[in-house]
NUGU-830580 format. One record per residue (C-alpha): residue in three letters; x, y, z. Coordinates in nm, 2 decimals, padded with zeros to 4 digits. Each point is the difference from the previous one (the first is absolute). Layout:
<rs>
+--------+--------+--------+--------+
| residu |     c1 |     c2 |     c3 |
+--------+--------+--------+--------+
|    Ala |      X |      Y |      Z |
...
+--------+--------+--------+--------+
</rs>
This chain:
<rs>
+--------+--------+--------+--------+
| residu |     c1 |     c2 |     c3 |
+--------+--------+--------+--------+
|    Met |  01.50 |  01.22 | -02.60 |
|    Lys | -00.37 |  00.07 | -00.02 |
|    Asn |  00.07 |  00.35 | -00.13 |
|    Val |  00.21 | -00.15 | -00.28 |
|    Ile | -00.28 | -00.24 | -00.09 |
|    Asp | -00.25 |  00.28 |  00.01 |
|    Thr |  00.21 |  00.21 | -00.24 |
|    Phe |  00.03 | -00.29 | -00.25 |
|    Gln | -00.37 | -00.06 |  00.03 |
|    Lys | -00.06 |  00.36 | -00.13 |
|    Ile |  00.25 | -00.04 | -00.29 |
|    Ile | -00.06 | -00.36 | -00.10 |
|    Pro | -00.33 | -00.12 |  00.16 |
|    Ser | -00.04 | -00.30 | -00.22 |
|    Gly |  00.36 | -00.11 |  00.08 |
|    Ile | -00.07 |  00.01 |  00.38 |
|    Glu | -00.32 | -00.19 | -00.05 |
|    Ala |  00.18 | -00.28 | -00.19 |
|    Phe |  00.27 |  00.00 |  00.27 |
|    Ile | -00.25 | -00.05 |  00.28 |
|    Arg | -00.20 | -00.26 | -00.20 |
|    Arg |  00.31 | -00.21 | -00.08 |
|    Tyr |  00.11 |  00.02 |  00.36 |
|    Glu | -00.35 | -00.13 |  00.10 |
|    Ile |  00.03 | -00.28 | -00.25 |
|    Leu |  00.34 | -00.11 |  00.14 |
|    Lys | -00.14 |  00.01 |  00.35 |
|    Gly | -00.30 | -00.20 | -00.12 |
|    Leu |  00.23 | -00.27 | -00.14 |
|    Glu |  00.20 |  00.01 |  00.33 |
|    Gln | -00.32 | -00.07 |  00.18 |
|    Phe | -00.20 | -00.24 | -00.22 |
|    Ala |  00.25 | -00.17 | -00.24 |
|    Pro | -00.02 | -00.23 | -00.18 |
|    Ile | -00.31 |  00.16 | -00.16 |
|    Gly | -00.16 |  00.04 | -00.34 |
|    Arg | -00.04 |  00.34 | -00.17 |
|    Arg | -00.38 |  00.01 |  00.03 |
|    Ser |  00.00 | -00.09 |  00.37 |
|    Leu |  00.26 |  00.26 |  00.07 |
|    Ala | -00.19 |  00.26 | -00.19 |
|    Asp | -00.31 | -00.08 |  00.21 |
|    Lys |  00.19 |  00.03 |  00.32 |
|    Leu |  00.16 |  00.33 | -00.09 |
|    Asn | -00.32 |  00.14 | -00.16 |
|    Ile |  00.16 |  00.09 | -00.33 |
|    Ser | -00.08 | -00.10 | -00.35 |
|    Glu |  00.16 | -00.31 | -00.14 |
|    Arg |  00.11 |  00.20 | -00.31 |
|    Val |  00.20 |  00.25 |  00.21 |
|    Leu |  00.14 | -00.28 |  00.22 |
|    Arg |  00.11 | -00.19 | -00.31 |
|    Asn |  00.20 |  00.31 | -00.12 |
|    Asp |  00.16 |  00.05 |  00.33 |
|    Thr |  00.09 | -00.37 |  00.06 |
|    Asp |  00.15 | -00.02 | -00.35 |
|    Tyr |  00.22 |  00.29 |  00.09 |
|    Leu |  00.10 | -00.14 |  00.34 |
|    Lys |  00.07 | -00.34 | -00.16 |
|    Lys |  00.21 |  00.16 | -00.27 |
|    Asn |  00.21 |  00.17 |  00.26 |
|    Gly |  00.05 | -00.32 |  00.20 |
|    Phe | -00.22 |  00.09 |  00.31 |
|    Ile | -00.26 | -00.27 | -00.04 |
|    Glu |  00.00 | -00.36 | -00.13 |
|    Val | -00.29 | -00.17 | -00.18 |
|    Ala | -00.07 | -00.38 |  00.02 |
|    Lys | -00.30 | -00.23 | -00.05 |
|    Ile | -00.11 |  00.04 |  00.36 |
|    Gly |  00.01 |  00.38 | -00.03 |
|    Met |  00.21 |  00.31 |  00.05 |
|    Ser |  00.25 |  00.05 |  00.28 |
|    Leu |  00.29 |  00.23 |  00.09 |
|    Ser |  00.35 | -00.06 | -00.11 |
|    Lys |  00.30 |  00.06 |  00.22 |
|    Ser |  00.03 |  00.35 | -00.15 |
|    Gly | -00.37 |  00.06 |  00.07 |
|    His |  00.05 | -00.08 |  00.37 |
|    Asn |  00.30 |  00.23 |  00.01 |
|    Ile | -00.17 |  00.29 | -00.17 |
|    Ile | -00.30 | -00.02 |  00.24 |
|    Ile |  00.24 |  00.06 |  00.29 |
|    Lys |  00.11 |  00.33 | -00.15 |
|    Leu | -00.35 |  00.10 | -00.12 |
|    Asp | -00.14 | -00.07 |  00.35 |
|    Ile |  00.22 |  00.27 |  00.14 |
|    Ile | -00.12 |  00.25 | -00.26 |
|    Met | -00.37 | -00.09 |  00.03 |
|    Asn |  00.01 |  00.01 |  00.38 |
|    Glu |  00.12 |  00.36 | -00.02 |
|    Val | -00.27 |  00.08 | -00.26 |
|    Lys | -00.28 | -00.16 |  00.20 |
|    Gly |  00.12 |  00.15 |  00.33 |
|    Ile |  00.07 | -00.34 |  00.15 |
|    Thr |  00.35 |  00.10 |  00.10 |
|    Tyr | -00.14 |  00.30 |  00.18 |
|    Met | -00.25 | -00.22 |  00.18 |
|    Glu |  00.26 | -00.25 |  00.11 |
|    Glu |  00.22 |  00.28 |  00.14 |
|    Lys | -00.30 |  00.15 |  00.18 |
|    Leu | -00.11 | -00.34 |  00.14 |
|    Gln |  00.36 | -00.07 |  00.11 |
|    Thr | -00.03 |  00.30 |  00.24 |
|    Ile | -00.32 | -00.14 |  00.13 |
|    Phe |  00.10 | -00.36 |  00.05 |
|    Gly |  00.37 |  00.05 |  00.09 |
|    Glu |  00.21 | -00.31 |  00.02 |
|    Ile | -00.19 | -00.24 | -00.23 |
|    Lys |  00.06 |  00.05 | -00.37 |
|    Val | -00.31 |  00.11 | -00.19 |
|    Met | -00.06 | -00.10 | -00.36 |
|    Val | -00.30 |  00.12 | -00.21 |
|    Val | -00.12 | -00.18 | -00.32 |
|    Pro | -00.23 |  00.17 | -00.26 |
|    Gly | -00.37 | -00.03 |  00.02 |
|    Asn | -00.28 | -00.06 |  00.26 |
|    Ala | -00.10 | -00.35 |  00.10 |
|    Asp | -00.35 |  00.12 |  00.10 |
|    Glu | -00.06 |  00.09 | -00.37 |
|    Asp |  00.22 | -00.25 | -00.18 |
|    Ser |  00.06 | -00.34 |  00.16 |
|    Ser |  00.30 | -00.07 | -00.23 |
|    Val |  00.19 |  00.26 |  00.21 |
|    Lys |  00.03 | -00.28 |  00.26 |
|    Asp |  00.22 | -00.18 | -00.26 |
|    Leu |  00.24 |  00.29 |  00.01 |
|    Leu |  00.01 |  00.00 |  00.37 |
|    Gly |  00.06 | -00.37 |  00.00 |
|    Lys |  00.28 |  00.03 | -00.26 |
|    Glu |  00.19 |  00.27 |  00.20 |
|    Ala | -00.04 | -00.20 |  00.32 |
|    Ser |  00.12 | -00.33 | -00.15 |
|    Asn |  00.31 |  00.17 | -00.14 |
|    Ile |  00.08 |  00.15 |  00.35 |
|    Leu | -00.05 | -00.34 |  00.16 |
|    Leu |  00.24 | -00.17 | -00.25 |
|    Asn |  00.26 |  00.27 |  00.05 |
|    Asn | -00.01 | -00.04 |  00.38 |
|    Leu | -00.02 | -00.37 |  00.02 |
|    Lys |  00.29 | -00.17 |  00.17 |
|    Asn |  00.10 | -00.37 |  00.03 |
|    Asp | -00.13 | -00.03 |  00.36 |
|    Ser | -00.30 |  00.23 | -00.03 |
|    Ile | -00.32 | -00.07 |  00.19 |
|    Val | -00.29 |  00.16 | -00.20 |
|    Ala | -00.33 |  00.06 |  00.17 |
|    Ile | -00.30 |  00.08 | -00.23 |
|    Thr | -00.36 |  00.10 |  00.08 |
|    Gly | -00.30 | -00.06 | -00.23 |
|    Gly | -00.20 |  00.24 | -00.21 |
|    Ser | -00.07 |  00.08 | -00.37 |
|    Thr |  00.29 |  00.25 | -00.03 |
|    Val |  00.25 | -00.23 |  00.17 |
|    Gln | -00.11 | -00.28 | -00.23 |
|    Lys |  00.12 |  00.22 | -00.29 |
|    Ile |  00.35 |  00.00 |  00.14 |
|    Val |  00.01 | -00.38 | -00.01 |
|    Gln | -00.17 |  00.00 | -00.34 |
|    Lys |  00.27 |  00.23 | -00.15 |
|    Leu |  00.29 | -00.22 |  00.10 |
|    Asn |  00.12 | -00.25 | -00.26 |
|    Phe |  00.08 | -00.36 |  00.08 |
|    Gly |  00.37 | -00.02 |  00.05 |
|    Asp |  00.05 |  00.37 |  00.08 |
|    Lys |  00.21 | -00.11 |  00.29 |
|    Lys |  00.09 | -00.35 |  00.11 |
|    Asn |  00.11 | -00.06 |  00.35 |
|    Ser | -00.11 | -00.27 |  00.23 |
|    Asp |  00.13 |  00.18 |  00.30 |
|    Val | -00.28 |  00.26 | -00.03 |
|    Leu | -00.31 | -00.06 |  00.21 |
|    Val | -00.34 |  00.15 | -00.06 |
|    Val | -00.27 |  00.01 |  00.27 |
|    Pro | -00.35 |  00.15 |  00.02 |
|    Ala | -00.01 |  00.32 |  00.20 |
|    Arg | -00.33 | -00.10 |  00.15 |
|    Gly | -00.26 | -00.28 |  00.00 |
|    Gly | -00.25 | -00.05 | -00.29 |
|    Val | -00.28 |  00.26 | -00.02 |
|    Gly | -00.27 |  00.09 | -00.25 |
|    Lys | -00.21 | -00.21 | -00.24 |
|    Asn |  00.23 |  00.01 | -00.30 |
|    Val |  00.28 | -00.26 |  00.06 |
|    Asp |  00.20 |  00.14 | -00.29 |
|    Tyr |  00.07 |  00.31 |  00.21 |
|    His |  00.09 | -00.19 |  00.33 |
|    Ala |  00.34 |  00.05 |  00.15 |
|    Asn |  00.05 | -00.38 | -00.01 |
|    Thr | -00.07 | -00.02 | -00.37 |
|    Leu |  00.22 |  00.29 | -00.09 |
|    Ala |  00.29 | -00.13 |  00.22 |
|    Ser |  00.00 | -00.33 | -00.17 |
|    Lys | -00.02 |  00.16 | -00.35 |
|    Leu |  00.27 |  00.24 |  00.08 |
|    Ala |  00.23 | -00.28 |  00.12 |
|    Leu | -00.07 | -00.20 | -00.31 |
|    Lys |  00.10 |  00.29 | -00.23 |
|    Ile |  00.32 |  00.09 |  00.17 |
|    Gly |  00.11 | -00.36 |  00.08 |
|    Ala | -00.04 |  00.04 |  00.37 |
|    Ser | -00.15 | -00.22 |  00.28 |
|    Tyr | -00.31 |  00.11 |  00.19 |
|    Met | -00.21 | -00.06 |  00.31 |
|    Leu | -00.37 |  00.05 |  00.05 |
|    Leu | -00.20 |  00.15 |  00.28 |
|    Asn | -00.34 | -00.18 | -00.01 |
|    Val | -00.18 |  00.20 |  00.26 |
|    Pro | -00.34 |  00.17 | -00.06 |
|    Asp | -00.06 |  00.36 |  00.09 |
|    Asn | -00.19 |  00.11 |  00.32 |
|    Leu |  00.02 | -00.32 |  00.20 |
|    Arg | -00.11 |  00.03 |  00.36 |
|    Glu |  00.28 |  00.11 |  00.22 |
|    Lys |  00.03 | -00.34 |  00.18 |
|    Ala |  00.00 | -00.19 | -00.33 |
|    Leu |  00.26 |  00.24 | -00.14 |
|    Lys |  00.24 | -00.05 |  00.29 |
|    Ser | -00.04 | -00.38 | -00.03 |
|    Val |  00.07 |  00.01 | -00.38 |
|    Glu |  00.31 |  00.21 |  00.06 |
|    Gln |  00.15 | -00.29 |  00.21 |
|    Glu | -00.02 | -00.25 | -00.29 |
|    Pro |  00.35 | -00.10 | -00.10 |
|    Glu | -00.04 |  00.08 | -00.37 |
|    Ile | -00.16 |  00.34 |  00.07 |
|    Lys |  00.27 |  00.08 |  00.26 |
|    Thr |  00.27 | -00.07 | -00.25 |
|    Thr | -00.16 |  00.21 | -00.27 |
|    Ile | -00.05 |  00.29 |  00.25 |
|    Ser |  00.37 | -00.02 |  00.10 |
|    Tyr |  00.11 |  00.04 | -00.37 |
|    Leu | -00.26 |  00.28 | -00.05 |
|    Ser |  00.15 |  00.19 |  00.30 |
|    Asn |  00.34 | -00.01 | -00.17 |
|    Ala | -00.12 |  00.11 | -00.34 |
|    Ser |  00.25 |  00.21 | -00.19 |
|    Ile | -00.25 |  00.12 | -00.27 |
|    Val | -00.37 |  00.06 |  00.06 |
|    Ile | -00.23 |  00.06 | -00.30 |
|    Phe | -00.35 |  00.15 |  00.08 |
|    Gly | -00.29 |  00.20 | -00.13 |
|    Ile | -00.17 |  00.29 |  00.17 |
|    Gly | -00.38 | -00.02 |  00.01 |
|    Asp | -00.30 |  00.22 |  00.05 |
|    Ala | -00.12 | -00.08 |  00.35 |
|    Leu | -00.37 | -00.03 | -00.07 |
|    Lys |  00.04 | -00.18 | -00.33 |
|    Met |  00.23 | -00.25 |  00.16 |
|    Ala | -00.24 | -00.05 |  00.29 |
|    Glu | -00.29 | -00.08 | -00.24 |
|    Gln |  00.22 | -00.23 | -00.21 |
|    Arg |  00.09 | -00.19 |  00.31 |
|    Asn | -00.36 | -00.03 |  00.11 |
|    Leu |  00.05 |  00.18 |  00.34 |
|    Pro | -00.33 |  00.03 |  00.19 |
|    His | -00.22 |  00.30 | -00.09 |
|    Leu |  00.02 |  00.15 |  00.35 |
|    Leu |  00.38 | -00.02 | -00.01 |
|    Ile |  00.01 |  00.18 | -00.34 |
|    Glu | -00.22 |  00.27 |  00.14 |
|    Asp |  00.24 |  00.03 |  00.29 |
|    Leu |  00.29 |  00.04 | -00.24 |
|    Lys | -00.19 |  00.27 | -00.18 |
|    Asn | -00.06 |  00.18 |  00.33 |
|    Lys |  00.36 | -00.03 |  00.10 |
|    Gly |  00.11 |  00.15 | -00.33 |
|    Ala |  00.18 | -00.31 | -00.14 |
|    Val |  00.16 |  00.08 | -00.34 |
|    Gly |  00.29 | -00.24 | -00.05 |
|    Glu |  00.08 | -00.37 |  00.05 |
|    Ala |  00.31 | -00.22 | -00.01 |
|    Phe |  00.08 | -00.34 |  00.15 |
|    Gly | -00.34 | -00.01 |  00.16 |
|    Tyr |  00.04 |  00.33 |  00.19 |
|    Tyr | -00.24 |  00.29 | -00.07 |
|    Phe |  00.12 |  00.36 |  00.04 |
|    Asn | -00.16 |  00.34 |  00.02 |
|    Arg |  00.14 |  00.31 | -00.18 |
|    Ser |  00.25 |  00.06 |  00.28 |
|    Gly |  00.14 | -00.35 | -00.03 |
|    Glu | -00.16 | -00.12 |  00.32 |
|    Ile | -00.12 | -00.36 |  00.02 |
|    Val | -00.38 | -00.01 |  00.04 |
|    Tyr | -00.03 | -00.38 | -00.05 |
|    Lys |  00.21 | -00.31 | -00.04 |
|    Ser | -00.12 | -00.32 | -00.16 |
|    Arg |  00.07 | -00.32 |  00.20 |
|    Thr |  00.25 | -00.16 | -00.23 |
|    Ile |  00.35 | -00.14 | -00.01 |
|    Gly |  00.25 |  00.20 | -00.20 |
|    Val |  00.22 |  00.31 |  00.00 |
|    Lys | -00.04 |  00.19 |  00.32 |
|    Leu | -00.03 |  00.38 |  00.03 |
|    Glu |  00.31 |  00.03 |  00.21 |
|    Ser |  00.19 | -00.17 | -00.28 |
|    Met | -00.12 |  00.23 | -00.27 |
|    Lys |  00.23 |  00.29 |  00.09 |
|    Lys |  00.29 | -00.23 |  00.03 |
|    Leu | -00.04 | -00.18 | -00.34 |
|    Pro |  00.35 | -00.03 | -00.16 |
|    Phe | -00.14 |  00.06 | -00.35 |
|    Ser | -00.36 |  00.05 | -00.10 |
|    Ile | -00.18 |  00.03 | -00.34 |
|    Ala | -00.33 |  00.17 |  00.05 |
|    Val | -00.24 |  00.04 | -00.30 |
|    Ala | -00.33 |  00.18 | -00.05 |
|    Gly | -00.18 |  00.16 | -00.29 |
|    Gly | -00.28 |  00.25 | -00.05 |
|    Tyr | -00.10 |  00.33 |  00.15 |
|    Ser | -00.24 | -00.18 |  00.23 |
|    Lys |  00.31 | -00.15 |  00.18 |
|    Ala |  00.15 |  00.34 |  00.09 |
|    Lys | -00.14 |  00.03 |  00.35 |
|    Ala |  00.10 | -00.36 |  00.07 |
|    Ile |  00.36 |  00.05 | -00.11 |
|    Ile |  00.03 |  00.32 |  00.21 |
|    Ala | -00.14 | -00.19 |  00.30 |
|    Leu |  00.29 | -00.25 | -00.02 |
|    Arg |  00.26 |  00.26 | -00.06 |
|    Lys |  00.18 | -00.04 |  00.33 |
|    Tyr |  00.03 | -00.38 | -00.05 |
|    Leu |  00.16 |  00.03 | -00.34 |
|    Lys |  00.37 |  00.01 |  00.06 |
|    Lys |  00.27 | -00.19 | -00.20 |
|    Gly | -00.07 | -00.11 | -00.35 |
|    Tyr | -00.25 |  00.12 | -00.27 |
|    Leu | -00.34 |  00.14 | -00.02 |
|    Ile | -00.14 | -00.04 | -00.35 |
|    Ile | -00.31 |  00.19 | -00.09 |
|    Asp | -00.17 |  00.14 | -00.31 |
|    Glu | -00.07 |  00.36 | -00.12 |
|    Gly | -00.35 | -00.01 |  00.13 |
|    Ala |  00.11 | -00.08 |  00.36 |
|    Ala |  00.30 |  00.23 | -00.02 |
|    Lys | -00.20 |  00.31 | -00.10 |
|    Glu | -00.27 | -00.07 |  00.27 |
|    Ile |  00.26 | -00.06 |  00.27 |
|    Ile |  00.16 |  00.34 | -00.07 |
|    Thr | -00.34 |  00.17 |  00.00 |
|    Gln | -00.11 | -00.18 |  00.33 |
|    Tyr |  00.34 |  00.06 |  00.17 |
|    Asp | -00.01 |  00.37 | -00.09 |
|    Leu | -00.36 |  00.02 |  00.14 |
|    Met |  00.11 | -00.17 |  00.32 |
|    Asn |  00.28 |  00.25 |  00.05 |
|    Glu | -00.24 |  00.29 | -00.05 |
|    Cys | -00.23 | -00.11 |  00.27 |
+--------+--------+--------+--------+
</rs>
């Protein structure tokens, strides 16, 4: 496919440029709609005049709709994007990366979205959109959904529409107690918002991180906490982010000496309060209530998300724990994972 595109590029370069530009406009509308022309031009970094010409063409051919609140995709627009994604993934090498990553990660299905979240924060919206679609496609009437906190996971909830799925038999629970300063990213907050959007019920896990061991054991015996933990243990879908170990340690205000110890032990990745080195060995575990390590390999269906080349080592560190479900990453992470994995095999 890429050879075909390269050939057309040589014969009709302006045609290929227009093709790629209009594809990016459609993807921009998929991500940001409803949106005005000027705002979209700013986000895509193209002139408003060029955007006007392209959107007029796309509107004329029924791919976009224009209203007072802004432009959005029509049904035909959504359908054409599905076909164009296949072509563009080939052109950009995403299909190759997914195939390569599949050999590295094995059982879990790997999906790669365009871009690099370390350089463009809007890439998290793409990660969130893909993950939200996967969640809806795998949600069943009696599902128990466990969700962690974090800025990338928040995008999954944000990208869901109210009424995407209505079922009071679905239960949403936090995958761990509340951590961090920003309450908008807490697992409790995201669990309640997710439940509201899909019409489900939810339970909370009001337990702070890093309690003293005696206090933690006492809290675990509280009837409300015990009930939430029992549902959490039987979760059928678990949604979680993969973090950079040292960044997460700092965000969670771990003691300076502990952070230095994590550095010395080579900690690179974090998930569910566990900190891993490059070999996937646990070097530290937060004192918290939530998903246990022994459960991670047995999760019936997981949706793991992470973006940016800086997350590559962290994602590799959790490789043996990523089994059934989906791993959704961006190009930046994908390229760096392949590079790091090749280097590890050469050693």
